N, C-alpha and C positions, 0 to 999 in steps of 0.2 A: 248381525241386518248391517246396512252400512248408514252410516251416521252422516250428518256434514255438522253438526251444534250440538256440545250438552244435552239442549233443551230441543231441541227436535227428536234424540233420542230417547229423552224421557217421554213425551207427548206418542212418539210413536207406539210404542211401548208399550206404553199405558193404554193405548186406542185398545191391541190388540189384548191382552187383558182382558180391561172388562170389559170388552167383547163378548168374551166367553165366558162371564160372570157377570150378563146384562142379564136385565128384566126379562124374561119371555110373554110374546101375543100369547093372550087370551086363547086358549085350546079354542076351535072351534064345536061346534057342539057338537057334532054327530061324529068326530074324533075321537076329542074326549077320553072316551073310555078305555079305547084299546092305546090309546098314547102316554094316560099318566094312571098305571092302577090306583087305586086307595090306599091298595089291603096285599102290600106283598108280599107273599110267603116271606117265610127266616131260608135265609141264602144258604143254601148246600155246599158242599166241600168245595173251592174251583179245579176245575179239571183243565187249568191250563197248564203244556206243556212246560216242562224244566230251562229254566236257563242258564247256562255259568256263570255267575260271579266271577267277575276281572275289577274288581277295587272295589272303594268302599265309600262312603261320602259322612263330615260328623270330625270323624278322629282329628288326634295329631295332626296335624298339618294339611290339613283338607282344604281347599275349595270354596266350601261354607263348614264355619265354629258353630256348633251346636251343641247344645243340650244330647245329644243322642247322635247313635250311631250308627249304619246299618249298609248291608254289600249292595255293590250293582250289580244290573249287566250289563253282560258286555259293550263295549261302542257307550253307552248311558254316556253323558256327561253331567260333571255338577259344574253352575255357575251362580256363586253369589247375587242378590239383587239391590243396586241402589238405593239406601236409605228413603230417597225422595219418591223414588219412583211404587218402594212400598209404600211410603201413608194414602199415596193414590187408590192402591187397591183392596185398602180393606175388606177384609169380612167378615163378619160378629167383630168377633175380640182381636182377630186374628190377623196378625202381618204379615206379607211375603216375608220369605227369609234369604229362602233360596228355592234354583228351579232347577231339574234332573232333566233335559234334553235325552230323545233318543233318536234325534235324526238321523245319525252315523248307525246307524241299524237300519234304517231304510224308512221305520216308524215316527208318522208325525204326530206326537204323545209326548209328554212331560210329569212327574212326577214332584208335584209344588208342595216345599217342606213353610208350611205357615206357624209362627211363634203367635204363643194367646197369654195372657196373666195367668197368674196360677191360680189352681182353683177343680173342681174334682172335671177328668176327662171327657163323661157325660154330657156335662153342662155344655161346653165350650165348643166341643162335637158339634152339638145339636144346635148351635147358635152358627158353627160354620154351615153349614148344611141348609139350615132352615130360613130358605129364601120366598118369596114368590116364584121364581121358577122352577122350585123344588119337587115330585110331589111324589106319594107314598114312599117316605121317607121311611126307615126302619136300621134301630140302633142294635144293636148286640156285643157281645163279651166275645172276643176277639182269640184265640192262642195266635201267638207267637215266640221272637227270642225273648220279648216280657208281654205281661198282661197290657194288652191294649181294648177299648172298644173303639168299635168296627162300623160305618153308617154304608147303607146302600138305598139308592134313592132311583129317578129318574129326573131327570136335567132337560132344560131345552138348551138346545143350542140355537146363539141368533147366526151363527156363521154359516152353518148348514145345514138350518133354517128346519132341526129335525127334534128329535125325542132320542135321547140316550141314558143310559142302563152309565151313573155315575155309583161311584165310591172315593172313601177313604177313610183314614183311620189314626184315633190319637192316643195321646201317651201323659202321661203327669209325669214329669221330671222340677226338682228342685228349683229351675229356672222359670218353671213355667209348663204351663200345657204343650204340647207338637203332636203338631198335623201335618201330613201325607194324606195330602192325595193326589189319584192318575188324573188324567187331562189332554184333551185335543183328538185331533180327528180320527185317531187311529185308538184310542181310547178300548176300545172292545175288542181288538185287537186281542189273539189269540197268547201272540209275542206278549205285547205291553199289559195285558194282567200277569201274564207271568212275571213279565220287569216290578209287577205288584207289591204279588204274593211273596220277594223274594225279599225287598225291601221288609218287608212284614214280618218273614220267619225267621229274621237276622238283625231283627231291631233291636238294643245294645243302649242301655239310659247311662247320661254321663262320659 
């Protein structure tokens, strides 16, 4: 993103992230039942196509120092988040630590990595996801590289002015809870879901 000064860069990026995470308008009465289900079924196994791993994030020499590491889909690129910006986009107890962009793969989507204080992963994930814009929240235990708690929910995008299926997972570490969410205009595309599932299945603590 072109910038003219650090302040403008921070303000613009914060605006984009806050738009994605902003408060949703009240759904129209006749649209609410179909737009935001209140009792979603337990998520079934993902049917997204396989993607090829090409690199990782979180390990030694990684672009983002994290208490976890996981594989990245081909052409997905990690970038650390400026601490000043992270403080502006706090969600629940979590601060944004890293953003993995899928632009070069042709997808407008991100894997965003958040860090929360030590505590139960389920409680941190619930606080992270449970906002006034998210409905139909379901928390489940999920298998991966390490045991994680996963959230599936319906979220409202002010940018797209529509509801979409959101998903995130959390894991506890010695340095606190790490939350990984998938977000962006193409968050529901099969390739993007597959990149998210790759991160979850290859997750390693430490």
